[in-house]
N, CA and C atoms of all chains as a GROMACS GRO file, in nm:
protein
  615
    1MET      N    1   0.084  -0.118   0.000
    1MET     CA    2   0.000   0.000   0.000
    1MET      C    3   0.088   0.124   0.000
    2LEU      N    4   0.055   0.216  -0.086
    2LEU     CA    5   0.128   0.342  -0.089
    2LEU      C    6   0.065   0.439   0.008
    3ARG      N    7   0.149   0.508   0.074
    3ARG     CA    8   0.097   0.610   0.166
    3ARG      C    9   0.164   0.743   0.132
    4ALA      N   10   0.081   0.837   0.097
    4ALA     CA   11   0.134   0.969   0.065
    4ALA      C   12   0.162   1.045   0.195
    5GLN      N   13   0.276   1.110   0.193
    5GLN     CA   14   0.308   1.190   0.311
    5GLN      C   15   0.358   1.326   0.264
    6ALA      N   16   0.293   1.426   0.306
    6ALA     CA   17   0.333   1.561   0.267
    6ALA      C   18   0.440   1.613   0.362
    7THR      N   19   0.543   1.667   0.305
    7THR     CA   20   0.643   1.734   0.387
    7THR      C   21   0.662   1.873   0.332
    8ARG      N   22   0.695   1.965   0.418
    8ARG     CA   23   0.714   2.101   0.373
    8ARG      C   24   0.851   2.148   0.418
    9ASN      N   25   0.935   2.173   0.320
    9ASN     CA   26   1.070   2.218   0.352
    9ASN      C   27   1.093   2.364   0.312
   10GLY      N   28   0.998   2.422   0.248
   10GLY     CA   29   1.014   2.562   0.208
   10GLY      C   30   0.997   2.655   0.325
   11PRO      N   31   1.031   2.780   0.303
   11PRO     CA   32   1.019   2.877   0.412
   11PRO      C   33   0.875   2.892   0.461
   12ILE      N   34   0.858   2.898   0.589
   12ILE     CA   35   0.729   2.923   0.651
   12ILE      C   36   0.738   3.057   0.722
   13THR      N   37   0.653   3.149   0.683
   13THR     CA   38   0.653   3.279   0.751
   13THR      C   39   0.579   3.263   0.883
   14LEU      N   40   0.655   3.268   0.988
   14LEU     CA   41   0.598   3.246   1.121
   14LEU      C   42   0.534   3.373   1.175
   15ALA      N   43   0.596   3.484   1.148
   15ALA     CA   44   0.541   3.612   1.194
   15ALA      C   45   0.596   3.722   1.106
   16GLN      N   46   0.515   3.822   1.087
   16GLN     CA   47   0.559   3.936   1.006
   16GLN      C   48   0.478   4.058   1.047
   17SER      N   49   0.544   4.171   1.057
   17SER     CA   50   0.474   4.292   1.097
   17SER      C   51   0.540   4.414   1.036
   18GLY      N   52   0.457   4.509   0.999
   18GLY     CA   53   0.505   4.639   0.956
   18GLY      C   54   0.463   4.748   1.052
   19VAL      N   55   0.417   4.708   1.169
   19VAL     CA   56   0.374   4.803   1.270
   19VAL      C   57   0.497   4.858   1.342
   20ALA      N   58   0.514   4.988   1.337
   20ALA     CA   59   0.630   5.049   1.403
   20ALA      C   60   0.619   5.032   1.554
   21SER      N   61   0.723   4.977   1.614
   21SER     CA   62   0.726   4.957   1.759
   21SER      C   63   0.848   5.030   1.812
   22SER      N   64   0.826   5.129   1.896
   22SER     CA   65   0.936   5.219   1.932
   22SER      C   66   0.949   5.237   2.081
   23VAL      N   67   1.063   5.289   2.120
   23VAL     CA   68   1.087   5.324   2.260
   23VAL      C   69   1.155   5.460   2.264
   24THR      N   70   1.111   5.540   2.359
   24THR     CA   71   1.174   5.669   2.388
   24THR      C   72   1.139   5.706   2.531
   25GLY      N   73   1.223   5.784   2.594
   25GLY     CA   74   1.192   5.830   2.729
   25GLY      C   75   1.243   5.741   2.839
   26THR      N   76   1.314   5.636   2.805
   26THR     CA   77   1.369   5.546   2.906
   26THR      C   78   1.499   5.485   2.854
   27THR      N   79   1.588   5.452   2.944
   27THR     CA   80   1.710   5.382   2.905
   27THR      C   81   1.702   5.234   2.939
   28ALA      N   82   1.585   5.190   2.983
   28ALA     CA   83   1.567   5.047   3.013
   28ALA      C   84   1.557   4.967   2.884
   29GLU      N   85   1.610   4.849   2.885
   29GLU     CA   86   1.591   4.761   2.770
   29GLU      C   87   1.443   4.730   2.757
   30THR      N   88   1.390   4.745   2.636
   30THR     CA   89   1.245   4.739   2.615
   30THR      C   90   1.211   4.641   2.503
   31THR      N   91   1.120   4.551   2.530
   31THR     CA   92   1.076   4.457   2.428
   31THR      C   93   0.994   4.530   2.322
   32LEU      N   94   1.034   4.514   2.196
   32LEU     CA   95   0.963   4.577   2.085
   32LEU      C   96   0.880   4.476   2.007
   33ALA      N   97   0.917   4.350   2.014
   33ALA     CA   98   0.840   4.244   1.947
   33ALA      C   99   0.880   4.111   2.008
   34SER      N  100   0.787   4.019   2.010
   34SER     CA  101   0.820   3.882   2.053
   34SER      C  102   0.736   3.783   1.974
   35VAL      N  103   0.799   3.673   1.942
   35VAL     CA  104   0.737   3.569   1.859
   35VAL      C  105   0.773   3.434   1.920
   36THR      N  106   0.674   3.348   1.933
   36THR     CA  107   0.703   3.214   1.983
   36THR      C  108   0.739   3.121   1.868
   37ILE      N  109   0.855   3.056   1.880
   37ILE     CA  110   0.896   2.956   1.782
   37ILE      C  111   0.845   2.822   1.833
   38PRO      N  112   0.747   2.761   1.766
   38PRO     CA  113   0.692   2.635   1.818
   38PRO      C  114   0.799   2.526   1.826
   39GLY      N  115   0.797   2.453   1.935
   39GLY     CA  116   0.893   2.346   1.953
   39GLY      C  117   0.886   2.244   1.840
   40GLY      N  118   1.003   2.206   1.789
   40GLY     CA  119   1.010   2.105   1.684
   40GLY      C  120   0.987   2.155   1.545
   41MET      N  121   0.950   2.282   1.531
   41MET     CA  122   0.916   2.334   1.398
   41MET      C  123   1.037   2.338   1.305
   42MET      N  124   1.153   2.368   1.359
   42MET     CA  125   1.272   2.380   1.273
   42MET      C  126   1.318   2.244   1.223
   43GLY      N  127   1.314   2.142   1.308
   43GLY     CA  128   1.373   2.014   1.272
   43GLY      C  129   1.523   2.015   1.299
   44VAL      N  130   1.586   1.903   1.278
   44VAL     CA  131   1.726   1.890   1.321
   44VAL      C  132   1.824   1.968   1.235
   45ASN      N  133   1.785   1.999   1.112
   45ASN     CA  134   1.873   2.079   1.026
   45ASN      C  135   1.801   2.203   0.975
   46GLY      N  136   1.704   2.248   1.049
   46GLY     CA  137   1.626   2.362   1.007
   46GLY      C  138   1.696   2.495   1.033
   47VAL      N  139   1.636   2.597   0.974
   47VAL     CA  140   1.693   2.732   0.982
   47VAL      C  141   1.585   2.828   1.032
   48LEU      N  142   1.628   2.919   1.117
   48LEU     CA  143   1.544   3.030   1.160
   48LEU      C  144   1.603   3.156   1.098
   49ARG      N  145   1.521   3.228   1.024
   49ARG     CA  146   1.571   3.346   0.952
   49ARG      C  147   1.489   3.468   0.995
   50VAL      N  148   1.558   3.567   1.047
   50VAL     CA  149   1.492   3.687   1.096
   50VAL      C  150   1.544   3.807   1.018
   51THR      N  151   1.453   3.880   0.959
   51THR     CA  152   1.490   4.001   0.884
   51THR      C  153   1.417   4.118   0.948
   52PHE      N  154   1.489   4.226   0.971
   52PHE     CA  155   1.420   4.338   1.035
   52PHE      C  156   1.478   4.472   0.994
   53LEU      N  157   1.391   4.570   0.996
   53LEU     CA  158   1.424   4.706   0.956
   53LEU      C  159   1.409   4.796   1.078
   54THR      N  160   1.510   4.879   1.102
   54THR     CA  161   1.505   4.966   1.219
   54THR      C  162   1.531   5.110   1.180
   55ASN      N  163   1.492   5.197   1.270
   55ASN     CA  164   1.513   5.340   1.252
   55ASN      C  165   1.545   5.398   1.390
   56ASN      N  166   1.632   5.495   1.394
   56ASN     CA  167   1.663   5.556   1.524
   56ASN      C  168   1.711   5.699   1.506
   57THR      N  169   1.714   5.770   1.616
   57THR     CA  170   1.767   5.906   1.614
   57THR      C  171   1.909   5.903   1.560
   58ASN      N  172   1.936   5.992   1.466
   58ASN     CA  173   2.068   5.994   1.403
   58ASN      C  174   2.159   6.087   1.482
   59ASN      N  175   2.224   6.032   1.583
   59ASN     CA  176   2.329   6.104   1.654
   59ASN      C  177   2.430   6.000   1.705
   60VAL      N  178   2.528   6.048   1.778
   60VAL     CA  179   2.637   5.958   1.816
   60VAL      C  180   2.603   5.869   1.936
   61ASN      N  181   2.492   5.897   2.003
   61ASN     CA  182   2.456   5.815   2.119
   61ASN      C  183   2.424   5.672   2.077
   62SER      N  184   2.458   5.577   2.163
   62SER     CA  185   2.435   5.436   2.130
   62SER      C  186   2.288   5.400   2.140
   63LYS      N  187   2.245   5.319   2.045
   63LYS     CA  188   2.112   5.257   2.048
   63LYS      C  189   2.134   5.110   2.015
   64THR      N  190   2.092   5.024   2.102
   64THR     CA  191   2.120   4.882   2.084
   64THR      C  192   1.993   4.802   2.067
   65PHE      N  193   1.980   4.742   1.951
   65PHE     CA  194   1.875   4.642   1.930
   65PHE      C  195   1.935   4.506   1.964
   66ARG      N  196   1.859   4.422   2.029
   66ARG     CA  197   1.907   4.287   2.061
   66ARG      C  198   1.808   4.184   2.007
   67LEU      N  199   1.864   4.084   1.946
   67LEU     CA  200   1.787   3.967   1.904
   67LEU      C  201   1.809   3.860   2.009
   68LYS      N  202   1.702   3.815   2.073
   68LYS     CA  203   1.716   3.724   2.186
   68LYS      C  204   1.631   3.598   2.164
   69ILE      N  205   1.681   3.489   2.214
   69ILE     CA  206   1.604   3.365   2.217
   69ILE      C  207   1.602   3.317   2.361
   70GLY      N  208   1.483   3.298   2.412
   70GLY     CA  209   1.470   3.253   2.551
   70GLY      C  210   1.536   3.349   2.648
   71GLY      N  211   1.536   3.477   2.615
   71GLY     CA  212   1.594   3.577   2.705
   71GLY      C  213   1.745   3.590   2.694
   72VAL      N  214   1.805   3.515   2.603
   72VAL     CA  215   1.951   3.520   2.585
   72VAL      C  216   1.982   3.594   2.455
   73THR      N  217   2.067   3.694   2.463
   73THR     CA  218   2.103   3.769   2.343
   73THR      C  219   2.187   3.682   2.250
   74VAL      N  220   2.140   3.667   2.128
   74VAL     CA  221   2.221   3.594   2.029
   74VAL      C  222   2.293   3.692   1.936
   75MET      N  223   2.238   3.811   1.921
   75MET     CA  224   2.310   3.910   1.842
   75MET      C  225   2.266   4.051   1.884
   76PRO      N  226   2.362   4.133   1.926
   76PRO     CA  227   2.331   4.273   1.951
   76PRO      C  228   2.368   4.359   1.830
   77TYR      N  229   2.292   4.462   1.807
   77TYR     CA  230   2.319   4.554   1.698
   77TYR      C  231   2.322   4.694   1.758
   78THR      N  232   2.440   4.752   1.770
   78THR     CA  233   2.452   4.883   1.831
   78THR      C  234   2.484   4.987   1.725
   79TYR      N  235   2.404   5.092   1.725
   79TYR     CA  236   2.418   5.196   1.625
   79TYR      C  237   2.445   5.331   1.692
   80GLY      N  238   2.518   5.414   1.620
   80GLY     CA  239   2.542   5.553   1.658
   80GLY      C  240   2.594   5.623   1.534
   81GLY      N  241   2.537   5.734   1.500
   81GLY     CA  242   2.579   5.800   1.377
   81GLY      C  243   2.513   5.744   1.253
   82SER      N  244   2.399   5.682   1.270
   82SER     CA  245   2.322   5.633   1.156
   82SER      C  246   2.175   5.644   1.190
   83ALA      N  247   2.093   5.635   1.085
   83ALA     CA  248   1.950   5.653   1.106
   83ALA      C  249   1.870   5.526   1.082
   84GLN      N  250   1.909   5.447   0.984
   84GLN     CA  251   1.832   5.330   0.947
   84GLN      C  252   1.923   5.210   0.931
   85ALA      N  253   1.867   5.094   0.949
   85ALA     CA  254   1.943   4.971   0.924
   85ALA      C  255   1.846   4.860   0.888
   86GLN      N  256   1.893   4.768   0.807
   86GLN     CA  257   1.818   4.647   0.781
   86GLN      C  258   1.913   4.530   0.802
   87GLN      N  259   1.870   4.432   0.877
   87GLN     CA  260   1.956   4.320   0.913
   87GLN      C  261   1.886   4.189   0.885
   88MET      N  262   1.968   4.086   0.867
   88MET     CA  263   1.915   3.950   0.858
   88MET      C  264   2.000   3.861   0.948
   89PHE      N  265   1.933   3.781   1.026
   89PHE     CA  266   2.003   3.688   1.115
   89PHE      C  267   1.955   3.546   1.083
   90ILE      N  268   2.052   3.456   1.067
   90ILE     CA  269   2.019   3.318   1.028
   90ILE      C  270   2.077   3.223   1.130
   91LEU      N  271   1.990   3.153   1.199
   91LEU     CA  272   2.030   3.053   1.299
   91LEU      C  273   2.005   2.915   1.239
   92ARG      N  274   2.108   2.830   1.242
   92ARG     CA  275   2.099   2.699   1.176
   92ARG      C  276   2.115   2.586   1.277
   93ASN      N  277   2.015   2.502   1.284
   93ASN     CA  278   2.034   2.378   1.360
   93ASN      C  279   2.134   2.290   1.285
   94ARG      N  280   2.218   2.222   1.362
   94ARG     CA  281   2.319   2.139   1.294
   94ARG      C  282   2.313   1.995   1.342
   95GLY      N  283   2.213   1.923   1.286
   95GLY     CA  284   2.202   1.780   1.312
   95GLY      C  285   2.131   1.745   1.441
   96ALA      N  286   2.093   1.846   1.514
   96ALA     CA  287   2.020   1.825   1.639
   96ALA      C  288   1.941   1.951   1.670
   97GLN      N  289   1.834   1.935   1.743
   97GLN     CA  290   1.750   2.051   1.772
   97GLN      C  291   1.806   2.139   1.883
   98ASN      N  292   1.914   2.093   1.944
   98ASN     CA  293   1.972   2.173   2.052
   98ASN      C  294   2.117   2.213   2.024
   99VAL      N  295   2.154   2.214   1.897
   99VAL     CA  296   2.287   2.263   1.858
   99VAL      C  297   2.268   2.354   1.737
  100GLN      N  298   2.318   2.477   1.748
  100GLN     CA  299   2.301   2.572   1.638
  100GLN      C  300   2.433   2.642   1.611
  101THR      N  301   2.439   2.700   1.492
  101THR     CA  302   2.549   2.789   1.459
  101THR      C  303   2.493   2.906   1.379
  102PHE      N  304   2.571   3.013   1.376
  102PHE     CA  305   2.532   3.130   1.298
  102PHE      C  306   2.655   3.215   1.269
  103LEU      N  307   2.643   3.301   1.171
  103LEU     CA  308   2.752   3.392   1.138
  103LEU      C  309   2.762   3.494   1.252
  104ASN      N  310   2.878   3.495   1.314
  104ASN     CA  311   2.895   3.576   1.434
  104ASN      C  312   2.933   3.719   1.400
  105SER      N  313   2.845   3.787   1.334
  105SER     CA  314   2.871   3.925   1.296
  105SER      C  315   2.741   4.002   1.291
  106ASN      N  316   2.744   4.122   1.346
  106ASN     CA  317   2.624   4.205   1.337
  106ASN      C  318   2.638   4.308   1.225
  107ALA      N  319   2.742   4.293   1.145
  107ALA     CA  320   2.763   4.384   1.033
  107ALA      C  321   2.758   4.312   0.900
  108VAL      N  322   2.789   4.184   0.900
  108VAL     CA  323   2.794   4.106   0.776
  108VAL      C  324   2.681   4.004   0.777
  109VAL      N  325   2.602   4.002   0.673
  109VAL     CA  326   2.499   3.899   0.658
  109VAL      C  327   2.549   3.793   0.561
  110PHE      N  328   2.598   3.838   0.447
  110PHE     CA  329   2.658   3.750   0.348
  110PHE      C  330   2.797   3.807   0.320
  111GLY      N  331   2.898   3.726   0.332
  111GLY     CA  332   3.032   3.775   0.307
  111GLY      C  333   3.128   3.718   0.408
  112THR      N  334   3.238   3.785   0.425
  112THR     CA  335   3.344   3.732   0.509
  112THR      C  336   3.356   3.811   0.638
  113THR      N  337   3.408   3.745   0.738
  113THR     CA  338   3.435   3.809   0.866
  113THR      C  339   3.547   3.733   0.934
  114THR      N  340   3.618   3.798   1.022
  114THR     CA  341   3.722   3.731   1.099
  114THR      C  342   3.667   3.673   1.228
  115ALA      N  343   3.539   3.695   1.252
  115ALA     CA  344   3.479   3.641   1.374
  115ALA      C  345   3.479   3.488   1.372
  116THR      N  346   3.497   3.428   1.489
  116THR     CA  347   3.500   3.283   1.497
  116THR      C  348   3.359   3.226   1.506
  117THR      N  349   3.348   3.100   1.467
  117THR     CA  350   3.218   3.033   1.467
  117THR      C  351   3.163   3.023   1.609
  118VAL      N  352   3.035   3.043   1.617
  118VAL     CA  353   2.968   3.032   1.746
  118VAL      C  354   2.870   2.915   1.741
  119ASN      N  355   2.871   2.834   1.844
  119ASN     CA  356   2.769   2.731   1.861
  119ASN      C  357   2.681   2.770   1.979
  120THR      N  358   2.552   2.750   1.962
  120THR     CA  359   2.460   2.772   2.073
  120THR      C  360   2.383   2.643   2.100
  121ASN      N  361   2.318   2.640   2.212
  121ASN     CA  362   2.248   2.518   2.254
  121ASN      C  363   2.106   2.548   2.299
  122PHE      N  364   2.035   2.625   2.219
  122PHE     CA  365   1.893   2.645   2.248
  122PHE      C  366   1.817   2.518   2.214
  123ASP      N  367   1.730   2.477   2.301
  123ASP     CA  368   1.652   2.357   2.276
  123ASP      C  369   1.530   2.393   2.192
  124MET      N  370   1.543   2.377   2.062
  124MET     CA  371   1.436   2.416   1.971
  124MET      C  372   1.329   2.307   1.959
  125SER      N  373   1.342   2.200   2.037
  125SER     CA  374   1.236   2.099   2.038
  125SER      C  375   1.120   2.143   2.127
  126VAL      N  376   1.142   2.250   2.202
  126VAL     CA  377   1.036   2.307   2.284
  126VAL      C  378   1.013   2.452   2.241
  127ASP      N  379   0.898   2.507   2.276
  127ASP     CA  380   0.869   2.645   2.240
  127ASP      C  381   0.979   2.739   2.291
  128GLN      N  382   1.020   2.829   2.205
  128GLN     CA  383   1.118   2.930   2.244
  128GLN      C  384   1.064   3.066   2.202
  129VAL      N  385   1.085   3.165   2.286
  129VAL     CA  386   1.041   3.299   2.254
  129VAL      C  387   1.156   3.378   2.192
  130LEU      N  388   1.133   3.422   2.071
  130LEU     CA  389   1.227   3.511   2.004
  130LEU      C  390   1.180   3.654   2.032
  131SER      N  391   1.269   3.737   2.079
  131SER     CA  392   1.230   3.876   2.104
  131SER      C  393   1.332   3.970   2.044
  132ILE      N  394   1.284   4.086   2.007
  132ILE     CA  395   1.369   4.196   1.961
  132ILE      C  396   1.348   4.310   2.059
  133THR      N  397   1.457   4.354   2.120
  133THR     CA  398   1.448   4.460   2.219
  133THR      C  399   1.526   4.582   2.172
  134GLY      N  400   1.498   4.694   2.236
  134GLY     CA  401   1.571   4.817   2.208
  134GLY      C  402   1.616   4.881   2.338
  135GLN      N  403   1.735   4.936   2.337
  135GLN     CA  404   1.785   5.004   2.457
  135GLN      C  405   1.862   5.128   2.416
  136LEU      N  406   1.820   5.240   2.471
  136LEU     CA  407   1.882   5.369   2.444
  136LEU      C  408   1.988   5.399   2.549
  137ALA      N  409   2.096   5.462   2.506
  137ALA     CA  410   2.194   5.514   2.603
  137ALA      C  411   2.147   5.646   2.661
  138VAL      N  412   2.071   5.721   2.581
  138VAL     CA  413   2.018   5.850   2.624
  138VAL      C  414   1.867   5.848   2.601
  139GLY      N  415   1.793   5.867   2.708
  139GLY     CA  416   1.648   5.845   2.703
  139GLY      C  417   1.571   5.941   2.615
  140THR      N  418   1.630   6.054   2.581
  140THR     CA  419   1.557   6.148   2.494
  140THR      C  420   1.565   6.108   2.347
  141ASP      N  421   1.652   6.013   2.316
  141ASP     CA  422   1.656   5.960   2.179
  141ASP      C  423   1.540   5.863   2.159
  142SER      N  424   1.528   5.812   2.040
  142SER     CA  425   1.425   5.713   2.013
  142SER      C  426   1.481   5.606   1.920
  143MET      N  427   1.421   5.492   1.924
  143MET     CA  428   1.456   5.383   1.832
  143MET      C  429   1.331   5.304   1.800
  144THR      N  430   1.321   5.263   1.676
  144THR     CA  431   1.198   5.201   1.628
  144THR      C  432   1.229   5.073   1.550
  145LEU      N  433   1.160   4.969   1.586
  145LEU     CA  434   1.158   4.849   1.502
  145LEU      C  435   1.047   4.871   1.401
  146GLU      N  436   1.086   4.899   1.278
  146GLU     CA  437   0.987   4.938   1.177
  146GLU      C  438   0.912   4.818   1.120
  147SER      N  439   0.982   4.707   1.107
  147SER     CA  440   0.923   4.590   1.043
  147SER      C  441   1.008   4.469   1.073
  148TYR      N  442   0.946   4.353   1.076
  148TYR     CA  443   1.024   4.231   1.092
  148TYR      C  444   0.953   4.114   1.024
  149THR      N  445   1.033   4.017   0.986
  149THR     CA  446   0.983   3.892   0.930
  149THR      C  447   1.058   3.778   0.997
  150VAL      N  448   0.984   3.682   1.048
  150VAL     CA  449   1.045   3.564   1.111
  150VAL      C  450   1.002   3.443   1.028
  151GLU      N  451   1.102   3.374   0.973
  151GLU     CA  452   1.073   3.258   0.890
  151GLU      C  453   1.143   3.135   0.945
  152VAL      N  454   1.081   3.022   0.922
  152VAL     CA  455   1.142   2.893   0.954
  152VAL      C  456   1.156   2.815   0.825
  153LEU      N  457   1.274   2.760   0.804
  153LEU     CA  458   1.299   2.670   0.691
  153LEU      C  459   1.324   2.532   0.750
  154PRO      N  460   1.220   2.455   0.763
  154PRO     CA  461   1.234   2.326   0.834
  154PRO      C  462   1.312   2.224   0.754
  155ALA      N  463   1.385   2.142   0.825
  155ALA     CA  464   1.456   2.030   0.761
  155ALA      C  465   1.501   1.934   0.869
  156MET      N  466  -0.682   5.458   2.050
  156MET     CA  467  -0.558   5.447   2.124
  156MET      C  468  -0.585   5.377   2.256
  157LYS      N  469  -0.497   5.288   2.290
  157LYS     CA  470  -0.510   5.220   2.418
  157LYS      C  471  -0.371   5.202   2.476
  158THR      N  472  -0.366   5.165   2.601
  158THR     CA  473  -0.237   5.144   2.665
  158THR      C  474  -0.227   5.001   2.716
  159ILE      N  475  -0.106   4.954   2.722
  159ILE     CA  476  -0.075   4.824   2.779
  159ILE      C  477   0.026   4.847   2.891
  160ALA      N  478  -0.001   4.791   3.004
  160ALA     CA  479   0.091   4.806   3.117
  160ALA      C  480   0.224   4.736   3.087
  161ILE      N  481   0.325   4.780   3.157
  161ILE     CA  482   0.454   4.714   3.143
  161ILE      C  483   0.477   4.616   3.257
  162VAL      N  484   0.558   4.518   3.233
  162VAL     CA  485   0.609   4.432   3.339
  162VAL      C  486   0.762   4.436   3.328
  163THR      N  487   0.825   4.430   3.440
  163THR     CA  488   0.970   4.429   3.441
  163THR      C  489   1.017   4.288   3.473
  164THR      N  490   1.093   4.234   3.382
  164THR     CA  491   1.143   4.098   3.401
  164THR      C  492   1.296   4.102   3.392
  165ALA      N  493   1.357   3.993   3.427
  165ALA     CA  494   1.503   3.987   3.425
  165ALA      C  495   1.548   3.870   3.340
  166ASP      N  496   1.656   3.892   3.269
  166ASP     CA  497   1.720   3.782   3.196
  166ASP      C  498   1.870   3.802   3.206
  167ALA      N  499   1.945   3.737   3.116
  167ALA     CA  500   2.090   3.741   3.125
  167ALA      C  501   2.146   3.882   3.111
  168ASP      N  502   2.072   3.970   3.047
  168ASP     CA  503   2.119   4.107   3.027
  168ASP      C  504   2.074   4.200   3.138
  169GLY      N  505   2.001   4.148   3.237
  169GLY     CA  506   1.950   4.232   3.344
  169GLY      C  507   1.801   4.255   3.328
  170GLU      N  508   1.753   4.358   3.394
  170GLU     CA  509   1.609   4.385   3.388
  170GLU      C  510   1.572   4.452   3.256
  171HIS      N  511   1.454   4.417   3.209
  171HIS     CA  512   1.404   4.487   3.092
  171HIS      C  513   1.252   4.495   3.099
  172ILE      N  514   1.201   4.584   3.018
  172ILE     CA  515   1.057   4.612   3.013
  172ILE      C  516   0.993   4.528   2.903
  173ALA      N  517   0.876   4.475   2.935
  173ALA     CA  518   0.800   4.399   2.836
  173ALA      C  519   0.652   4.433   2.853
  174PRO      N  520   0.573   4.413   2.749
  174PRO     CA  521   0.429   4.440   2.764
  174PRO      C  522   0.363   4.334   2.850
  175ALA      N  523   0.265   4.375   2.928
  175ALA     CA  524   0.194   4.281   3.015
  175ALA      C  525   0.094   4.196   2.937
  176ALA      N  526   0.062   4.238   2.815
  176ALA     CA  527  -0.032   4.163   2.731
  176ALA      C  528   0.016   4.173   2.587
  177PRO      N  529  -0.025   4.080   2.502
  177PRO     CA  530   0.017   4.087   2.361
  177PRO      C  531  -0.033   4.214   2.295
  178PHE      N  532   0.043   4.260   2.196
  178PHE     CA  533  -0.001   4.375   2.119
  178PHE      C  534  -0.125   4.336   2.038
  179PRO      N  535  -0.226   4.422   2.032
  179PRO     CA  536  -0.348   4.388   1.957
  179PRO      C  537  -0.322   4.382   1.807
  180ALA      N  538  -0.400   4.300   1.741
  180ALA     CA  539  -0.380   4.277   1.597
  180ALA      C  540  -0.407   4.401   1.513
  181ASN      N  541  -0.488   4.494   1.564
  181ASN     CA  542  -0.522   4.611   1.484
  181ASN      C  543  -0.430   4.730   1.512
  182ALA      N  544  -0.320   4.707   1.581
  182ALA     CA  545  -0.227   4.816   1.608
  182ALA      C  546  -0.168   4.868   1.479
  183ILE      N  547  -0.150   4.999   1.471
  183ILE     CA  548  -0.080   5.056   1.355
  183ILE      C  549   0.056   5.112   1.398
  184ALA      N  550   0.072   5.135   1.526
  184ALA     CA  551   0.202   5.177   1.581
  184ALA      C  552   0.199   5.155   1.731
  185ILE      N  553   0.315   5.134   1.787
  185ILE     CA  554   0.328   5.109   1.930
  185ILE      C  555   0.446   5.190   1.981
  186GLN      N  556   0.428   5.251   2.097
  186GLN     CA  557   0.538   5.328   2.153
  186GLN      C  558   0.546   5.306   2.303
  187CYS      N  559   0.665   5.276   2.351
  187CYS     CA  560   0.686   5.260   2.495
  187CYS      C  561   0.764   5.379   2.547
  188ASP      N  562   0.718   5.434   2.658
  188ASP     CA  563   0.788   5.547   2.719
  188ASP      C  564   0.852   5.510   2.852
  189GLY      N  565   0.860   5.381   2.878
  189GLY     CA  566   0.921   5.336   3.002
  189GLY      C  567   0.822   5.311   3.114
  190THR      N  568   0.700   5.363   3.096
  190THR     CA  569   0.597   5.342   3.199
  190THR      C  570   0.478   5.264   3.145
  191LYS      N  571   0.459   5.268   3.016
  191LYS     CA  572   0.347   5.199   2.951
  191LYS      C  573   0.375   5.188   2.801
  192TYR      N  574   0.304   5.097   2.738
  192TYR     CA  575   0.304   5.091   2.591
  192TYR      C  576   0.176   5.160   2.543
  193THR      N  577   0.191   5.255   2.453
  193THR     CA  578   0.075   5.317   2.389
  193THR      C  579   0.055   5.252   2.253
  194VAL      N  580  -0.065   5.202   2.233
  194VAL     CA  581  -0.098   5.132   2.109
  194VAL      C  582  -0.189   5.222   2.026
  195TYR      N  583  -0.143   5.257   1.907
  195TYR     CA  584  -0.221   5.341   1.817
  195TYR      C  585  -0.299   5.251   1.722
  196GLU      N  586  -0.425   5.287   1.704
  196GLU     CA  587  -0.517   5.208   1.622
  196GLU      C  588  -0.559   5.289   1.501
  197PRO      N  589  -0.622   5.224   1.403
  197PRO     CA  590  -0.667   5.298   1.285
  197PRO      C  591  -0.749   5.422   1.323
  198GLY      N  592  -0.714   5.534   1.264
  198GLY     CA  593  -0.780   5.660   1.294
  198GLY      C  594  -0.702   5.746   1.389
  199ASP      N  595  -0.610   5.687   1.464
  199ASP     CA  596  -0.526   5.764   1.555
  199ASP      C  597  -0.414   5.834   1.477
  200THR      N  598  -0.368   5.944   1.531
  200THR     CA  599  -0.252   6.012   1.475
  200THR      C  600  -0.127   5.951   1.536
  201VAL      N  601  -0.044   5.898   1.452
  201VAL     CA  602   0.077   5.829   1.499
  201VAL      C  603   0.187   5.932   1.523
  202PRO      N  604   0.252   5.926   1.638
  202PRO     CA  605   0.361   6.021   1.664
  202PRO      C  606   0.478   5.996   1.571
  203VAL      N  607   0.544   6.102   1.532
  203VAL     CA  608   0.662   6.091   1.448
  203VAL      C  609   0.785   6.108   1.535
  204LEU      N  610   0.869   6.009   1.534
  204LEU     CA  611   0.992   6.014   1.613
  204LEU      C  612   1.108   6.048   1.520
  205SER      N  613   1.209   6.110   1.577
  205SER     CA  614   1.328   6.139   1.497
  205SER      C  615   1.452   6.095   1.572
   0.00000   0.00000   0.00000
């Protein structure tokens, strides 16, 4: 007997928003967006891909966006002297749901870097909360998460 | 326009602010001032930040 089984390996858009989420008036780290990654969704060789667009006051003061999983920062993006940025972060499971690697650079998405490989051990077999936060060095500045897309490429 | 209270939680980076409830689906913009999240809805005038 033949049994058909559907599998989906293409990108799945888990969350996407164009709603501007901003912080001003405080220097506390502030959650601007959070998305739950369902446990097991990535698979043992799956990929989590996060693309986001930000805007901030254009001065020399630091503004730090953080990409976090389970409350742990996996990549900080600190800006000063710029107004806009668009970033992509790719987290790859490597043969197990609790071993990942990613390009250890907040400036390079595709290309070369002298940064060394990083392995992480987030247990993606259980629900994990992905969050994007913002933190101002000077509270009168502002920073905005303009848009984000969270995709899973299961495998 | 509506507001969402903040909660202060701690993680590896220290304390941070988070919304006490999920952002509503009809939000057109959200702004946190350290004491609350203000959620702008269709028809509201969205503040312009620089």
